[in-house]
N, C-alpha and C positions, 0 to 999 in steps of 0.2 A: 357774885356775878363774874368776877375774874376767873374763878375756876370753871364756871360754865362756858365762858368764852374760850378758855384754853382747851376745853374738851371738844368744842365744836370746830374750832379753826386752829390747825397746827401747820404753820407755814414752814416749809423747808427752803432755805435760801438758795442752795446750790441748784436744785432742779426746778425751782419755782413751781412745783406741783402742789396742788391742793389735795390734802388727804383728809377724808371725812372720817368721823368717829365710827366705832363699830355699830352703834345703834342706827346711824344713818345708812351705813352699808347694808345692814339687815333689812331696812325699809326698802332701799333700792332693789335689793335682790328679790324681795317679795313682789314688788311691782313688776319687775321684769318677768318673773315666773308667771304672774297672772296674765301679763300681756302675751307671753309665749303660749300659755295654755289656751287663751282665747283664740289666738291664731290657729293653733292646732285643732281646736274644736271646730272652727269654721272650715278649715281644710278637710277635716274628717267628715263633717256634715256634707260637704260637697262631694267627697268620694262616696259617701253612703248613698247620696241621691243618684249618682252615676250608677252605682251597683244596683240599686232598686229599679232604676229605669231600664237597665240592661236585663234584669230578671223579668220585668214586665213585658219587654219586647220579646223575650224568648217564650214566655207563656202565651203571648198572642200568636206567635208563629206556630207554636205547638197546637193551639186550637184550630188554626187555619189548615194545617197539614192533616189533622184528624178529620176535619170536615171534608177535605178533598178526598181522603182515603175512603170515607163512607160513600161519597158520590161515585167514585170510580168503581168501587165494589158493586154498587147497585147497577151501574151501567154494564158491567161485565155480566151480571146475572141476566139482565134484560137481553143483551146480545146473544147469550147462550140459548135462551128460550126462543128467540127469533131465528137463530141458526138452525135449530131442530125443525122448525116449521118450514123454512125455505128448503132445507135438505129433503124433507118429505115431499114437497111439491116437485123438486128437481128429479128425485127418484121416480116419482109417478109419471113424469113427462118423458123420461128416457125412452120407453118403448115406442112412443109416438114419434119422437124426433129421430130415433135410430132406424125405425122402419122406413121413414121417408128418405133418410140419407142412403140406406141400402138400395132403395128403389131408384134413386137418381144418381147412384154412384158412377154409372157408366155414361151419364149424360152431362149434367152440369159440372161434374167433377172434371171431366175431360176438357171443358172449355175454360176452366179457371186459369187465368194468366194469359189468355189469348186475346190479342188486340185490345188490351186494356189501356192503351195510351189515349190521351185526349182529356175529356172532362171527367175527372175522378171525384167521387163523393166519399167523404170520410164521415163515418158515424162513430162518435166518441161516447161510449157508454161509461158514465161515472155515477157516483152517488150524489145525493142531494145534501147530505150532512157530512161533517168531518169527523175527527177523532177515530179514524179507522186506519191508522198506519200509513203506509206508502201506496195504498191501492190506487188512489186517484192520481197522485204525482207520477206513478210509473206509466199510467196510460198517457198522461199529458206529455211526459218525456219522450215516449215512443212516437207520438204524433208530431212533436216538434222535430224529431230526428228525420222523419220521412219528409216533412215539408222543407227542411233545410237542405237535404241531400238532393231531392228531385226538383230541379228548377225548370224542366222542360214541359211538364204537364200542368194543366190548370186544376186547381182543387177548390172544393167547397166543403164546408163543415156543417154537419148536423149534430147538435149537442143534446144528449139525453142525460140530464143531471146538471145541477148548478156548479159543482166543483170543476167540471171540465171547462165551463165558461170562465170561471175565475182564473184558471191556469193558462188559458189561451188568448184571452181578450186583449192583453197588452201588446202582443206581436201580430196576432192574426184575427183581429176583430173584423176586418173587412171581408174575411172569408166566411163569416157566419151567415147561414141562410135560414136555418130553423133552430130554435131553442125550445126544448121541451122540459118543463119543470115538474117536480113532484112525481117522478116516475115510480119511485120506490116507496112512496108514502103508504100506499095500499099494497097488499100482496100482488105480485106480478101475475097476470092472467093473459090468455091468448086474445081475448077481445080488446084489451088495452094495447097489445102488441100490434093488432091489425090497424088500429087507429094511427099508431106511430108509423107503420109501414105505408099507409095512405099518404101521410104527409111527406114521406120520403119519395114516393112515386110522383109527386107533383114537380119534383126537380128533374132536370135533364142531366143525364150522366151516362158515361160509357162503362163505368165499373163502380162498384161500391166496396169500400174496405171498412169492416167493423172492427173497432178496437175495444177489447173488453178484458176482464180478468177471468182466467180459467181457474176454477176451484180444484186444487190438488188435495190439500188436507187443511186442518185447522190452522197450521202455522205457515203454509206455503200457498201462494197464489201466483200464477204465471200470466203475464200479459200476452194476449193472443191476438193475432191479426188474421182476419177471415176475409178473403177477397172473393167477391161475387161479380161475375160479368153482367153487363147491362142487358136489358131486354132486346135491344137492337142486335147485339152480338149473338144472343141466343137465337133470334129469328134468322140470322144469317147462317147459322149452323143447324138449321132445322132438320137436315138429313140425319142427324144423330138419332132422331126419334122414329126413323123409318122402321126400326125393328119392333115398334109397338103398334098395336091397333087400338084406336080410340073409337068407342061407340058413342057418338054424340051427334046432335043435330047441327052443332056449330062447326065451322071450318077448322082446319088444323091450326091456323095461326091464332085464332081466338082461344082454342083449347090450350095451346102452348103458352099463351099469355097468362091465362088463369093459373096454369100449373106453375109458371115462373113466380107469379105473385104469391101463391100459396107457399111455395118452397122458400121464398125470401122471408116471409112472415115467420115460418117455422125456425129458420136459422136465427132471425132476430130474437125470437122468443127464447131460444136456447141461450143466446148471448146474455139476455137480460137476467135469466135465471142464474146463470153462472156468475155474473157480476154481483147479483144480490147475495148469493151465498158467500162469495169472497168478501164482500163488504162486512157482513155480520161476523165472519170468522176473524177478519183482521181487526175489527173493533173489539171483539172479545179478547184477542191476544194483546192488543194495545192497552186495554183497561186493566188486564191482569198485570202487565208490566208496570203500569202507573200505580196500581195498588201496592205492588211489592216495593217500588221506589219510595212511595209515601210512608210505608211502614219502616223502611230503613232510615229515612230522614227523621221520622218521629223518634226512633230510638237514639239517634245522634243528638237531637235537640234535648231529649230527656237527660242524657248524660251531661251535656253542656249545662243544662239548668241545675242539675244536682251539684255539679262542681262549683258553679258560681254561688249557689246558695250556701254550700259548705264554706266557701271562702268568706262570704259575708258573716256567717256565724262565727268563724274563727277570728275574723277581725274584731267583731264586737266583744268576744271573750278576752282578747288581748287588751283592748281598751279598758275593760272593766278591771282586769288584774293590774294593769299599769296604774289606773287611778287609785286602786286599793293600796298599792305599794307606795304611791306618792303621799297618801294620807298617813 
């Protein structure tokens, strides 16, 4: 017993330190190693959970981007098909609108800009749907610029399309007189344009300014402002038509009124066709850019996913090798 006691407790009087025997030190070292290994395993498991959660988030993001890419690609194809149809209708209507413009070139064209002060009517031609680039915002910006700079005249606004209303209602809601929705849901036709023109003629105005997008090509659309004098101004300048002979039972004033209404409807029809073509072209270009951006983002996410996955695999291999060496 004395030998066992001496082996367990060896007191050093100078330092008053307790020195345990080798067997006890070996046991304490094993316990500490087990504790450290347990802590390392818990920390490692937490890191693994973070890694796997990060990989799961990246995979979810990749699936979302891939779905968005498919949607934008389909919308691009639909817009391209609609663009061909609208362009065909625009090309077929050009002889009609061009012939009337050449006929009235020396009449209404000369009166544009004359005595247009007073009650001015703005016709904002925009689309009913978004995702078409800056087509609608450019028209809204141009109208805001006119209303901000000209404080002398009175203005009223006729809206053809929901997007124009969304862009102007915060500042100029009190100027809205007519709002026409779903203009471009069906292909634009002249009968529909005549209905819109009748709603415009119910308003009192000295001049009409039509804001729309002129189609230049598939990647370029130009905001155009077309000013048309009011009917009263046209009747005041009726001597412009003295060079023409009208064979009709109606008087010249009624003939001139009918001709003005027809000319206004034709110009509005041309503006609607131009804006419809610009909308589809801008949507096709916007969806093409969105599809390209989604593809680039998917490639970056794939690279990030592969790097994180490789990092996880490398970490697991290091843990396996370290455990084998510890054994």
